[in-house]
C-alpha positions as CSV (number, residue, x, y, z in Angstrom):
1,M,-20.5,57.4,-35.2
2,K,-21.7,57.2,-31.5
3,P,-19.8,54.9,-29.3
4,T,-21.7,51.8,-28.1
5,R,-22.4,51.3,-24.4
6,G,-19.8,48.6,-24.4
7,S,-17.1,50.8,-26.0
8,A,-18.0,53.7,-23.6
9,A,-17.6,51.4,-20.7
10,Y,-14.2,50.2,-22.0
11,I,-13.0,53.8,-22.4
12,I,-14.1,54.7,-18.8
13,L,-12.4,51.5,-17.5
14,F,-9.2,52.4,-19.4
15,L,-9.2,56.0,-18.1
16,F,-9.8,54.7,-14.5
17,F,-6.7,52.3,-14.7
18,F,-4.7,55.0,-16.5
19,F,-5.2,57.6,-13.8
20,T,-4.9,55.1,-11.0
21,I,-1.6,53.8,-12.2
22,G,-0.5,57.4,-12.9
23,I,-1.4,58.5,-9.3
24,Q,0.4,55.4,-7.9
25,N,3.5,56.1,-9.9
26,L,3.4,59.8,-8.9
27,A,3.1,58.8,-5.2
28,A,6.0,56.5,-5.6
29,E,8.1,59.2,-7.1
30,D,7.3,61.5,-4.3
31,Y,9.0,59.3,-1.8
32,R,12.4,57.6,-1.3
33,V,13.4,54.7,0.9
34,I,16.7,54.8,2.7
35,T,18.2,52.4,5.2
36,D,19.3,54.1,8.5
37,L,22.0,52.8,10.9
38,R,19.5,50.6,12.7
39,G,19.2,48.7,9.5
40,E,15.5,49.9,9.2
41,Q,14.1,51.0,5.9
42,V,12.6,54.5,6.3
43,R,10.2,56.1,3.7
44,I,10.9,59.8,3.4
45,P,9.6,62.5,1.0
46,A,11.8,62.8,-2.1
47,T,11.9,66.6,-1.5
48,L,12.3,67.7,2.1
49,H,11.1,71.1,3.4
50,R,11.0,70.8,7.1
51,I,13.5,68.9,9.3
52,V,13.9,68.4,13.0
53,T,17.3,67.3,14.4
54,I,18.1,65.8,17.8
55,D,21.9,66.0,18.0
56,D,24.6,68.5,19.3
57,G,26.2,69.6,16.1
58,L,27.5,66.9,13.8
59,T,24.1,66.3,12.0
60,E,23.4,70.0,11.9
61,G,26.9,70.7,10.6
62,I,26.7,68.2,7.8
63,I,23.3,69.6,6.8
64,T,24.9,73.1,6.8
65,L,27.7,71.8,4.5
66,L,25.1,70.3,2.2
67,G,23.4,73.7,1.9
68,E,20.2,72.5,3.5
69,S,20.3,74.1,7.0
70,K,17.4,76.5,6.2
71,K,15.2,73.5,6.3
72,I,15.9,72.8,9.9
73,V,12.8,74.0,11.9
74,G,13.5,72.5,15.3
75,L,16.4,71.4,17.4
76,G,17.0,68.9,20.2
77,S,20.0,70.6,21.8
78,K,19.9,74.0,23.5
79,S,23.7,74.2,23.0
80,L,23.0,74.9,19.3
81,R,21.0,78.0,20.2
82,K,23.1,79.7,22.8
83,T,26.3,81.7,23.2
84,S,28.3,81.7,26.4
85,S,30.7,84.0,28.2
86,Y,33.3,83.4,30.9
87,T,35.4,85.5,33.2
88,I,38.4,83.8,34.8
89,P,40.4,85.6,37.6
90,S,44.1,85.3,37.2
91,I,46.8,85.2,39.9
92,S,48.0,88.7,38.9
93,G,44.6,90.1,39.5
94,K,43.7,90.5,35.9
95,D,40.5,89.0,34.7
96,Y,40.4,87.0,31.5
97,S,37.1,87.5,29.8
98,Y,35.8,85.3,26.9
99,T,32.6,86.3,25.1
100,D,30.4,84.9,22.3
101,C,31.6,81.4,22.7
102,M,29.5,79.0,20.6
103,N,29.3,76.0,18.4
104,P,30.6,76.8,14.9
105,V,27.3,75.6,13.5
106,R,25.5,78.2,15.6
107,Y,27.8,80.9,14.3
108,L,27.2,79.9,10.7
109,N,23.4,79.7,11.3
110,P,22.4,82.7,13.5
111,R,18.7,81.7,13.0
112,F,19.3,78.6,15.2
113,A,19.1,81.0,18.2
114,H,15.3,81.3,17.6
115,L,14.4,77.8,16.6
116,P,12.1,75.8,18.9
117,L,13.5,73.1,21.1
118,V,11.8,69.7,20.9
119,K,13.5,68.3,23.9
120,D,13.9,69.4,27.5
121,A,15.2,67.9,30.7
122,S,12.3,65.5,30.9
123,G,12.8,64.2,27.3
124,I,11.2,64.8,23.9
125,N,8.3,67.2,23.9
126,F,6.1,65.3,21.4
127,E,3.5,68.1,21.3
128,T,6.1,70.7,20.2
129,L,7.6,68.2,17.7
130,A,4.2,67.5,16.1
131,S,3.4,71.2,15.9
132,L,6.4,71.7,13.7
133,E,5.1,69.3,11.1
134,P,8.5,68.0,10.0
135,D,9.0,65.8,6.9
136,V,11.6,63.8,8.9
137,V,13.2,63.7,12.3
138,I,16.9,62.8,12.4
139,I,18.1,61.4,15.8
140,R,21.7,60.9,16.6
141,A,21.5,58.3,19.3
142,G,24.3,58.7,21.9
143,S,24.7,62.4,21.5
144,C,24.1,64.6,24.6
145,S,20.6,65.5,23.4
146,A,19.8,61.8,22.7
147,S,22.0,60.1,25.3
148,W,19.0,57.9,26.0
149,G,19.7,56.4,22.6
150,T,22.3,54.2,24.1
151,S,19.4,52.2,25.5
152,S,17.7,50.3,22.7
153,Q,14.5,50.1,24.7
154,I,14.1,53.8,25.2
155,L,15.3,54.6,21.7
156,T,12.7,52.3,20.2
157,K,10.0,53.7,22.5
158,N,10.7,57.3,21.4
159,I,10.9,56.4,17.7
160,T,7.6,54.5,17.9
161,I,5.9,57.5,19.4
162,I,7.2,59.9,16.7
163,E,6.3,57.5,14.0
164,S,2.8,57.2,15.4
165,L,2.5,60.9,14.7
166,G,3.0,60.1,11.0
167,I,6.6,61.4,11.0
168,P,9.4,59.2,9.6
169,V,12.6,58.9,11.8
170,V,16.1,58.4,10.5
171,T,18.5,57.2,13.2
172,L,22.3,57.7,13.4
173,F,24.6,56.1,16.0
174,A,27.3,58.2,17.7
175,P,30.4,56.6,19.2
176,P,28.8,56.1,22.7
177,C,26.4,53.6,21.1
178,L,29.4,51.4,20.1
179,D,31.0,48.7,22.2
180,T,34.3,50.5,22.1
181,P,35.0,54.2,21.2
182,N,36.1,54.8,17.6
183,L,35.6,57.1,14.7
184,N,34.9,54.4,12.1
185,K,31.2,54.9,11.9
186,I,31.2,58.7,11.5
187,P,31.7,58.5,7.7
188,E,28.7,56.2,7.6
189,E,26.7,58.8,9.5
190,I,27.8,61.5,7.1
191,R,26.9,59.4,4.0
192,L,23.5,58.6,5.4
193,I,22.8,62.3,5.9
194,G,23.9,62.8,2.3
195,Q,21.4,60.1,1.2
196,I,18.6,61.9,3.1
197,F,19.0,64.9,0.9
198,G,20.1,63.1,-2.3
199,K,23.6,64.6,-2.0
200,E,25.7,61.6,-1.7
201,E,28.7,62.9,-3.7
202,K,29.0,66.0,-1.5
203,A,28.7,63.9,1.7
204,N,31.4,61.5,0.4
205,Q,33.7,64.5,-0.1
206,I,33.1,65.7,3.5
207,A,33.7,62.3,4.9
208,A,37.0,62.1,3.0
209,I,38.2,65.4,4.2
210,L,37.7,64.3,7.9
211,Q,39.2,60.9,7.3
212,N,42.3,62.4,5.6
213,S,42.7,64.9,8.4
214,V,42.7,62.1,11.0
215,K,45.0,59.9,8.9
216,A,47.5,62.7,8.4
217,I,47.9,63.1,12.2
218,Q,48.0,59.3,12.8
219,D,50.7,58.8,10.2
220,R,53.1,61.2,11.9
221,T,53.0,59.3,15.2
222,K,52.3,55.7,14.3
223,D,56.0,54.6,14.7
224,V,56.6,56.2,18.1
225,P,58.2,53.5,20.3
226,E,56.4,52.6,23.5
227,S,59.3,53.9,25.6
228,Q,58.9,57.4,24.1
229,K,55.1,57.8,24.5
230,P,54.2,60.7,26.9
231,R,51.5,60.2,29.5
232,V,48.5,62.5,28.7
233,L,45.8,63.5,31.2
234,A,42.6,65.1,29.8
235,L,41.2,67.2,32.6
236,G,38.0,69.3,32.7
237,L,38.6,72.2,35.1
238,S,35.6,73.7,36.8
239,S,34.4,75.6,39.9
240,K,31.9,72.8,40.4
241,A,34.7,70.2,40.7
242,R,36.5,72.5,43.1
243,S,33.4,73.0,45.3
244,A,33.1,69.2,45.4
245,G,36.5,68.9,46.8
246,G,38.3,68.0,43.6
247,A,40.7,69.6,41.2
248,G,38.9,68.7,38.0
249,N,37.1,65.9,36.1
250,A,39.3,63.5,34.2
251,R,38.2,62.4,30.8
252,S,38.4,58.9,29.3
253,G,36.1,57.3,26.7
254,I,36.6,58.9,23.3
255,I,39.4,61.1,24.5
256,K,41.3,58.1,25.6
257,Y,40.8,56.7,22.1
258,Y,42.1,59.9,20.6
259,I,45.2,59.8,22.8
260,E,46.1,56.2,22.4
261,E,44.7,55.0,19.0
262,I,45.2,58.2,16.9
263,V,47.9,60.2,18.5
264,N,49.7,57.1,19.7
265,A,50.5,58.4,23.2
266,K,49.5,57.0,26.6
267,S,46.3,58.0,28.5
268,A,47.2,58.8,32.1
269,Y,43.6,58.1,33.2
270,N,41.8,54.9,32.3
271,V,38.4,53.6,33.1
272,K,36.3,51.1,31.1
273,Y,34.2,52.5,28.4
274,H,30.6,53.2,29.5
275,T,31.6,53.0,33.2
276,P,29.5,55.6,35.2
277,D,32.6,57.2,36.6
278,T,32.5,61.0,37.2
279,G,36.3,61.1,36.9
280,L,36.5,63.6,39.8
281,L,40.1,63.8,40.8
282,S,41.5,65.5,43.9
283,A,44.7,67.5,43.8
284,E,46.5,64.7,45.4
285,Q,45.3,62.3,42.7
286,V,46.4,64.6,40.0
287,F,49.9,64.9,41.6
288,A,50.0,61.1,41.9
289,I,49.4,60.9,38.2
290,N,51.8,63.7,37.4
291,P,51.2,63.6,33.6
292,D,53.7,64.7,31.0
293,I,51.0,66.4,29.1
294,L,47.8,68.1,30.4
295,I,44.9,68.7,28.0
296,L,42.2,70.9,29.3
297,T,38.8,69.8,28.0
298,T,35.8,72.1,27.8
299,S,33.1,69.8,29.0
300,F,32.8,71.8,32.2
301,G,33.2,75.3,30.8
302,Y,36.1,76.9,29.0
303,H,39.5,76.8,30.6
304,P,42.6,78.1,28.7
305,P,46.1,77.1,29.6
306,E,46.5,80.6,31.1
307,E,44.1,79.6,33.9
308,I,46.1,76.7,35.2
309,Y,49.3,78.7,34.8
310,N,48.1,81.8,36.6
311,A,44.7,81.3,38.5
312,P,45.2,81.5,42.3
313,Y,43.1,78.4,42.9
314,Y,45.6,76.4,40.8
315,Q,48.7,77.9,42.3
316,D,49.6,74.5,43.9
317,F,49.7,72.9,40.5
318,Q,52.8,74.8,39.5
319,D,54.9,71.8,40.6
320,L,53.1,69.4,38.2
321,K,55.5,68.3,35.5
322,A,53.1,69.3,32.6
323,V,52.6,72.7,34.2
324,R,56.2,73.3,35.1
325,E,57.3,72.4,31.5
326,K,54.5,74.4,29.9
327,N,53.0,71.3,28.3
328,V,49.4,72.4,28.8
329,S,46.9,72.9,26.0
330,A,43.1,73.5,25.7
331,L,40.7,71.8,23.4
332,P,38.3,74.1,21.5
333,F,35.1,75.2,23.2
334,T,32.5,72.5,23.1
335,P,29.2,73.3,24.8
336,S,28.0,69.7,24.3
337,N,29.9,66.6,23.2
338,C,29.2,63.6,25.4
339,D,31.9,61.6,23.6
340,A,29.8,61.8,20.4
341,S,32.5,63.6,18.3
342,R,31.6,66.5,16.1
343,I,32.8,67.8,12.7
344,E,35.7,69.5,14.4
345,H,37.2,66.4,16.0
346,P,40.4,66.7,13.9
347,I,41.1,69.9,15.8
348,D,41.0,68.0,19.1
349,L,43.4,65.5,17.7
350,M,45.8,68.1,16.3
351,V,45.9,70.0,19.6
352,I,46.6,66.7,21.5
353,A,49.2,65.6,18.9
354,K,51.1,68.9,18.7
355,T,51.3,69.1,22.5
356,A,52.4,65.4,22.9
357,Y,54.9,65.5,20.0
358,P,56.0,69.0,19.3
359,D,59.0,67.9,17.3
360,R,56.9,65.7,15.0
361,F,54.6,68.7,14.4
362,A,57.2,71.4,14.4
363,D,56.2,72.5,10.9
364,I,52.6,73.1,11.9
365,K,51.2,76.1,13.7
366,V,47.8,75.1,15.1
367,H,46.5,78.7,14.9
368,Q,47.1,78.6,11.1
369,W,46.1,74.9,10.7
370,V,42.7,75.4,12.2
371,L,42.0,78.3,9.7
372,D,42.9,76.0,6.8
373,F,40.7,73.3,8.3
374,Y,37.7,75.6,8.7
375,Q,38.1,76.9,5.1
376,T,38.4,73.4,3.7
377,I,35.6,71.8,5.6
378,Y,33.1,74.7,5.7
379,G,34.1,76.4,2.5
380,V,34.4,79.8,4.2
381,D,36.8,82.7,3.6
382,R,39.8,83.5,5.8
383,K,37.9,86.2,7.8
384,T,35.1,83.8,8.7
385,A,37.6,81.1,9.6
386,K,39.3,83.5,12.0
387,K,35.9,84.2,13.6
388,L,35.2,80.5,13.9
389,R,38.6,80.1,15.6
390,A,37.6,82.9,18.0
391,V,34.1,81.6,18.9
392,Q,35.7,78.2,19.6
393,L,38.1,80.1,22.0
394,L,41.2,79.0,20.2
395,D,42.8,82.4,20.0
396,W,45.1,81.2,22.8
397,T,47.0,79.4,20.1
398,V,47.7,82.7,18.4
399,E,48.8,84.4,21.6
400,S,51.2,81.5,22.4
401,D,52.2,80.9,18.7
402,F,51.1,77.3,19.2
């Protein structure tokens, strides 16, 4: 029996609604909505193929741990592409050479050396960004590569332009975006990155490892009485500081937080958070502070303890208490940090804590502890962990059995 005109129309109308609803459901299933740290709902593809990051290592590191780093097609930080080398003359005439220094994420992802940069000194290159056709852009506001993110106005402007290109933006907030420095938001950042890739469980595990590492250090020193807390000066040595008439650049901010709130020592240099203070100290100022502990930061190039002990231009520092008593340590090589804290921040804390309280950490050899940390957090073998220790220029800990 032939269908009547009315029944044919009904079938066509039914098929139209069936396929329309099916397409709508398919489209809905192709996307997910997540809430970023701005509190904004962001619609991203359910399956990601191409990602651009604007950060200095934490975002890229977590993505690496999630097994998704091959999807990164563009970077915002040149520090994730490069390797560095340093030669430091010593007082004995021997030169100390350090080669292939790099961010651990760069070592684990050699292809990063060839990825396009979507940001230069003038800001985001939106043309380059658009040409990469990313499924999503992840911005970690407050990092070195997104230091402008501490200004809500500039952050909003950049996000609006990127979104106008049809690219969703997920925003994280590094410690410099907070009113006071702390590590409390980093687990939220990690979990959000996990949500982006639908790997929440793995992200929770990573966050827990970092939190437990910090807590283990904090628990050992939490009961130190005020009268027994050593005074710690974090100082970035550099030829640039010396040419400007100073001895080095003192660090406060997140380093002060590490020293006082986690390690439970005293920061010997204090300025208000977010104060535009270069921290340039003269030799006279360093002697006036005369810290018990000296921590050499790597914000102004790499500087091992050997440099301040032996380099001719620091010969006058031999009378400093910290130098005289050999209480000088160096943080791992960090090409970019900007107080943003990266995955390896527990290493910074352990170096500071072991130097400040050697008796309380007598059972820990940092050169072994960092290998365990790399193996646990990155899931690498011992050989790779040793290479990571080397590229972060922590082999001084082996040489001094620290």
